[in-house]
DRENROKOL-692638 format. One record per residue: residue in three letters; x, y, z of N, C-alpha, C in turn. Coordinates in steps of 0.02 Angstrom, whole numbers. Layout:
N
    r     n.X     n.Y     n.Z    ca.X    ca.Y    ca.Z     c.X     c.Y     c.Z
  ALA       X       Y       Z       X       Y       Z       X       Y       Z
...
END
This chain:
72
    r     n.X     n.Y     n.Z    ca.X    ca.Y    ca.Z     c.X     c.Y     c.Z
  MET   -3630   -3578    2640   -3619   -3652    2651   -3593   -3696    2705
  THR   -3667   -3755    2682   -3684   -3786    2755   -3594   -3810    2800
  GLN   -3615   -3837    2852   -3557   -3858    2893   -3559   -3913    2880
  VAL   -3587   -3966    2855   -3567   -4014    2824   -3479   -4017    2771
  MET   -3542   -3974    2725   -3475   -3922    2680   -3410   -3894    2695
  GLU   -3411   -3845    2742   -3361   -3833    2782   -3314   -3884    2810
  MET   -3325   -3921    2817   -3288   -3991    2873   -3266   -4043    2808
  PHE   -3295   -4028    2750   -3249   -4062    2716   -3209   -4018    2668
  CYS   -3224   -3967    2674   -3171   -3923    2672   -3124   -3930    2680
  LYS   -3109   -3922    2766   -3067   -3925    2789   -3022   -3976    2802
  ARG   -3047   -4049    2805   -3031   -4120    2803   -3005   -4110    2757
  VAL   -3022   -4117    2688   -2973   -4108    2633   -2898   -4106    2620
  LYS   -2898   -4033    2655   -2834   -3990    2655   -2787   -4019    2713
  GLU   -2832   -4048    2761   -2791   -4043    2826   -2754   -4125    2807
  LEU   -2785   -4156    2783   -2770   -4246    2759   -2686   -4224    2706
  ARG   -2721   -4172    2647   -2656   -4160    2609   -2609   -4146    2615
  VAL   -2611   -4115    2680   -2575   -4049    2693   -2513   -4109    2740
  GLU   -2552   -4161    2786   -2535   -4201    2825   -2489   -4248    2783
  ASN   -2520   -4263    2739   -2484   -4324    2691   -2419   -4293    2648
  GLY   -2405   -4223    2658   -2374   -4191    2616   -2377   -4175    2540
  ILE   -2413   -4176    2528   -2432   -4170    2441   -2484   -4088    2419
  THR   -2471   -4081    2359   -2477   -4017    2348   -2562   -4033    2320
  GLN   -2594   -3971    2293   -2654   -4001    2257   -2636   -4044    2195
  LYS   -2593   -4004    2165   -2575   -4070    2093   -2571   -4097    2103
  GLN   -2519   -4128    2139   -2520   -4215    2162   -2576   -4242    2184
  LEU   -2622   -4196    2228   -2682   -4226    2230   -2718   -4239    2183
  ALA   -2751   -4192    2130   -2792   -4198    2077   -2754   -4242    2055
  GLU   -2677   -4252    2023   -2640   -4318    1991   -2661   -4403    2019
  LYS   -2679   -4400    2079   -2675   -4486    2097   -2762   -4473    2093
  LEU   -2788   -4417    2101   -2875   -4429    2090   -2886   -4417    2009
  HIS   -2855   -4405    1976   -2873   -4411    1889   -2913   -4352    1883
  THR   -2924   -4289    1903   -2951   -4227    1919   -2906   -4194    1906
  THR   -2919   -4119    1891   -2903   -4056    1872   -2876   -4023    1937
  ASN   -2812   -3972    1959   -2774   -3942    2002   -2873   -3890    2036
  SER   -2861   -3888    1959   -2902   -3818    2005   -2979   -3838    2035
  ALA   -3009   -3940    2016   -3046   -3946    2057   -3030   -3951    2128
  VAL   -2967   -3976    2123   -2960   -3964    2202   -2956   -3932    2251
  CYS   -2938   -3860    2210   -2941   -3793    2247   -3006   -3778    2263
  ASP   -3062   -3802    2224   -3126   -3763    2221   -3148   -3795    2287
  TRP   -3132   -3869    2276   -3170   -3918    2342   -3122   -3887    2421
  GLU   -3076   -3885    2422   -3032   -3837    2477   -3065   -3767    2494
  LYS   -3095   -3726    2451   -3119   -3664    2456   -3187   -3673    2474
  GLY   -3217   -3713    2453   -3281   -3730    2473   -3345   -3704    2414
  ARG   -3299   -3692    2343   -3329   -3681    2295   -3391   -3725    2237
  SER   -3339   -3773    2250   -3385   -3824    2220   -3363   -3900    2265
  GLN   -3389   -3981    2268   -3419   -4020    2284   -3393   -4069    2253
  PRO   -3371   -4127    2257   -3326   -4184    2217   -3433   -4230    2213
  ASP   -3432   -4284    2153   -3487   -4311    2156   -3458   -4363    2219
  LEU   -3515   -4418    2201   -3517   -4447    2233   -3457   -4521    2248
  GLN   -3428   -4524    2163   -3399   -4574    2165   -3319   -4533    2195
  MET   -3306   -4477    2177   -3244   -4424    2167   -3230   -4444    2267
  LEU   -3295   -4423    2290   -3300   -4429    2373   -3243   -4486    2398
  ALA   -3296   -4553    2355   -3249   -4625    2406   -3207   -4629    2380
  ASN   -3170   -4602    2324   -3107   -4613    2281   -3052   -4571    2358
  ILE   -3075   -4514    2349   -3027   -4469    2411   -3010   -4497    2494
  ALA   -3096   -4543    2502   -3083   -4584    2550   -3037   -4630    2551
  LYS   -3024   -4661    2518   -2993   -4715    2502   -2915   -4711    2503
  LEU   -2914   -4637    2461   -2840   -4628    2460   -2802   -4585    2524
  PHE   -2856   -4582    2563   -2822   -4554    2634   -2844   -4598    2689
  ASP   -2854   -4652    2667   -2878   -4707    2717   -2917   -4691    2749
  VAL   -2968   -4639    2762   -3026   -4627    2820   -3111   -4646    2774
  SER   -3153   -4643    2813   -3211   -4634    2797   -3248   -4600    2764
  VAL   -3310   -4602    2720   -3326   -4533    2687   -3368   -4506    2745
  ASP   -3396   -4531    2808   -3424   -4503    2861   -3361   -4442    2884
  TYR   -3310   -4477    2907   -3223   -4444    2922   -3245   -4365    2882
  LEU   -3251   -4387    2819   -3238   -4328    2768   -3284   -4263    2758
  LEU   -3322   -4292    2798   -3403   -4237    2806   -3405   -4221    2869
  GLY   -3379   -4242    2901   -3370   -4198    2979   -3437   -4284    3029
  LEU   -3448   -4311    3003   -3515   -4331    3027   -3492   -4382    3079
  SER   -3428   -4404    3075   -3385   -4449    3128   -3279   -4417    3143
  ASP   -3259   -4424    3202   -3205   -4394    3207   -3141   -4446    3206
  ASN   -3186   -4524    3183   -3141   -4587    3168   -3099   -4573    3096
END
């Protein structure tokens, strides 16, 4: 797993937990499956570009932050 992917996994889970939502609730908000969210957090898969943008928008962070390219 690449460093960028590791950071994405970590940050998605951190943001989800900080916002007090379950994987299932996040999946519902993003119109995807619970297993997709679980797979992202475990590094078994990665979202497509549109989903990456949707995740960033939902948590009000940049895509760069999600990917570990920025700490802001």
